[in-house]
Every structure is written in C-alpha cells, then in structure tokens.
C-alpha positions as CSV (number, residue, x, y, z in Angstrom):
1,X,157.6,137.9,162.3
2,X,156.4,135.8,159.7
3,X,152.8,136.8,158.5
4,X,149.7,134.8,158.4
5,X,147.7,133.5,155.3
6,X,144.9,135.8,156.2
7,X,147.3,138.9,156.5
8,X,149.1,137.9,153.1
9,X,146.3,137.2,150.9
10,X,143.6,138.9,152.1
11,X,142.5,142.2,150.4
12,X,143.5,145.4,152.7
13,X,140.7,147.8,153.7
14,X,140.0,150.4,151.1
15,X,140.7,148.0,148.4
16,X,138.1,148.1,145.4
17,X,137.1,145.3,143.1
18,X,134.5,146.4,140.7
19,X,131.7,148.6,142.5
20,X,132.4,147.2,146.1
21,X,135.1,148.8,148.7
22,X,136.9,146.2,151.3
23,X,135.7,147.6,154.9
24,X,137.3,144.5,156.7
25,X,138.3,140.7,156.5
26,X,135.8,138.2,157.9
27,X,137.9,135.1,157.4
28,X,139.0,132.8,154.7
29,X,139.0,128.9,154.6
30,X,140.8,126.9,151.8
31,X,138.5,127.9,149.1
32,X,137.0,131.6,149.7
33,X,137.8,134.9,151.6
34,X,134.6,136.6,153.0
35,X,134.7,140.3,153.3
36,X,132.5,143.1,155.3
37,X,132.3,145.7,152.2
38,X,130.2,148.5,150.7
39,X,128.8,149.1,147.7
40,X,130.1,152.3,145.7
41,X,126.8,152.5,143.7
42,X,124.4,152.7,146.6
43,X,127.0,152.9,149.8
44,X,125.1,150.1,151.3
45,X,127.2,147.4,153.3
46,X,127.2,144.2,151.5
47,X,129.4,140.9,151.5
48,X,131.9,140.2,149.5
49,X,133.6,136.3,148.7
50,X,137.0,136.2,146.9
51,X,137.6,132.8,145.6
52,X,140.9,132.1,146.4
53,X,141.4,127.8,146.0
54,X,144.6,127.3,147.8
55,X,147.3,125.2,146.0
56,X,146.1,126.9,143.2
57,X,146.9,130.8,143.6
58,X,148.9,133.3,144.7
59,X,148.2,136.9,145.0
60,X,150.4,139.2,143.5
61,X,151.0,143.0,142.9
62,X,148.7,142.4,139.7
63,X,146.1,140.6,141.2
64,X,145.7,137.0,141.7
65,X,147.3,134.4,139.4
66,X,147.7,130.6,139.1
67,X,150.7,128.9,140.6
68,X,153.5,127.9,137.8
69,X,151.6,124.8,136.3
70,X,148.3,125.3,137.8
71,X,146.6,127.5,134.9
72,X,144.9,124.9,133.3
73,X,143.5,123.8,136.9
74,X,142.8,126.9,138.2
75,X,140.6,127.7,135.1
76,X,138.5,124.1,135.3
77,X,138.0,125.2,139.2
78,X,137.0,128.3,138.5
79,X,134.2,127.1,135.9
80,X,132.8,124.7,138.5
81,X,133.0,127.2,141.5
82,X,130.7,129.2,138.7
83,X,128.6,126.9,138.4
84,X,128.1,126.0,142.0
85,X,127.4,129.3,143.0
86,X,124.5,129.5,140.5
87,X,123.0,126.0,141.2
88,X,123.0,127.2,145.2
89,X,121.6,130.7,143.7
90,X,118.5,128.0,143.0
91,X,118.0,126.5,146.7
92,X,116.3,129.3,147.8
93,X,117.4,128.2,151.3
94,X,117.0,131.4,153.7
95,X,120.2,130.6,155.4
96,X,122.4,130.6,152.0
97,X,123.7,134.5,151.3
98,X,121.8,136.0,148.4
99,X,124.3,136.4,145.5
100,X,123.1,140.2,143.4
101,X,126.0,139.7,141.4
102,X,129.5,137.7,140.8
103,X,132.0,138.6,138.2
104,X,135.7,137.9,137.3
105,X,138.1,140.6,138.2
106,X,142.3,140.7,138.7
107,X,142.5,137.0,137.9
108,X,140.0,135.8,140.2
109,X,136.1,135.1,140.8
110,X,134.1,137.8,143.0
111,X,130.4,137.6,144.5
112,X,128.4,140.0,146.5
113,X,125.3,140.2,148.5
114,X,123.6,141.9,150.9
115,X,125.5,142.3,154.4
116,X,123.7,141.1,157.4
117,X,124.9,142.0,160.7
118,X,126.7,138.9,162.7
119,X,129.6,137.1,163.9
120,X,131.1,134.0,163.2
121,X,130.1,131.2,164.9
122,X,133.5,130.4,166.0
123,X,133.4,133.8,167.5
124,X,130.2,133.2,169.1
125,X,130.8,130.4,170.6
126,X,134.1,131.2,171.9
127,X,133.6,134.6,173.5
128,X,130.6,133.2,175.5
129,X,131.4,133.5,179.3
130,X,129.4,130.5,180.4
131,X,129.8,126.9,179.2
132,X,127.9,126.7,175.8
133,X,124.5,125.7,176.6
134,X,123.7,122.2,174.9
135,X,120.4,123.8,173.7
136,X,122.4,126.5,171.9
137,X,125.0,123.9,170.3
138,X,121.6,121.9,169.4
139,X,120.0,124.7,167.7
140,X,122.8,125.8,165.6
141,X,123.5,122.2,164.8
142,X,119.7,122.0,163.6
143,X,119.9,124.5,161.5
144,X,123.3,124.0,159.8
145,X,122.0,120.4,158.9
146,X,118.3,122.2,157.4
147,X,120.6,124.1,155.1
148,X,122.6,120.9,154.0
149,X,119.8,119.2,153.4
150,X,118.1,121.6,151.1
151,X,121.9,121.8,149.2
152,X,121.7,117.8,149.6
153,X,118.1,117.8,147.7
154,X,119.5,119.8,144.8
155,X,122.2,117.1,144.7
156,X,124.7,119.9,145.8
157,X,127.6,119.1,148.1
158,X,129.2,122.2,150.1
159,X,132.1,119.9,151.2
160,X,133.8,123.1,152.8
161,X,132.2,123.7,156.5
162,X,134.5,125.6,159.2
163,X,133.2,127.4,161.9
164,X,135.1,130.6,161.5
165,X,133.2,130.8,157.8
166,X,129.5,129.9,159.1
167,X,127.5,133.6,160.6
168,X,125.3,133.4,163.2
169,X,123.2,136.9,162.6
170,X,122.3,139.5,165.4
171,X,118.8,137.9,165.0
172,X,120.0,134.5,166.1
173,X,119.5,133.0,163.1
C-alpha cells in the first residue's frame, strides 16, 4: 500500500523539536505542516508549524534536507519565509496566529504559538449533517476577507489558502 505524503512527511506523535513534543498532525499544504503539540517547558498545548516547501525538501532520518540541486533555492525560500513570519506578526490581526517563537532545527524552520481548540474549515463544513447554511458560509468568507485585507494593507500576500489549513475555533471564530 502506498503511503500518503502526510504519513511519510509529517513528524510522528512523540517527536520532539526544541521545547515542543508533537501530539498529532493537523494537516499540511504545499508549504507547511501544522501540529497540535505540547510545550515541554510549560506543559501547555501549542500550535507548531513546520516549514516543508514542496519540491525543495525531503525528510530523512537526519531531519529535513534539500532535494539534490535545491540547497540554494531552499536557503532563499527559508529566508523569505522567515521575513514573512516576522512581517505577519506585526499585522496584529486577531485571526492570525500569534507566534511565541520560531527557530531553525533539523534542516528546516519551525514556529510555535498558543493552541486554540478548533478544527479545520474543511472538517467543519464536511461533517455538518444538514446542507451548509449560506449565512454560515458568508460569515466564514467575511472573516477570511477581513484577514486578507489586513495582510494586504501591510503589503503582504498569503497566496496559499486551503480549507484544511484554515481553522475554525471552538468559539466559532
């Protein structure tokens, strides 16, 4: 049986990076893998993001490594990613993740922030028993547009949105 990219690329539960232990993988896209994790320092739940740009890296037993011939491109992409993290943190929009720390380890970039219970937008919409209410879809669309507008006011473009990576908090936000 062929394994999925998620199964072969994501860190397994129990993996430790810096001061964080992975509990479960929440999903991945062309750039990041998100995890629910726990801080070994505070024992509080955290949201961990691992930078895994598709087409540039592979996971090996030694961590994340650039694909052959891609080391320079990965170095530039990681520098740009770090700059975007810093810039997005300055936007200060309540729907954007708060970053408590970010660092390079095992050949890639990690960022961590407080955990907020919720689920992916994809899961939220796909597990509803009744047809999805147009008002609910409009509410989610307005919230997403509000965040994107805040980013655009700061000359930032997200460019990588997918329903499985967008989170709906248990509060409904």
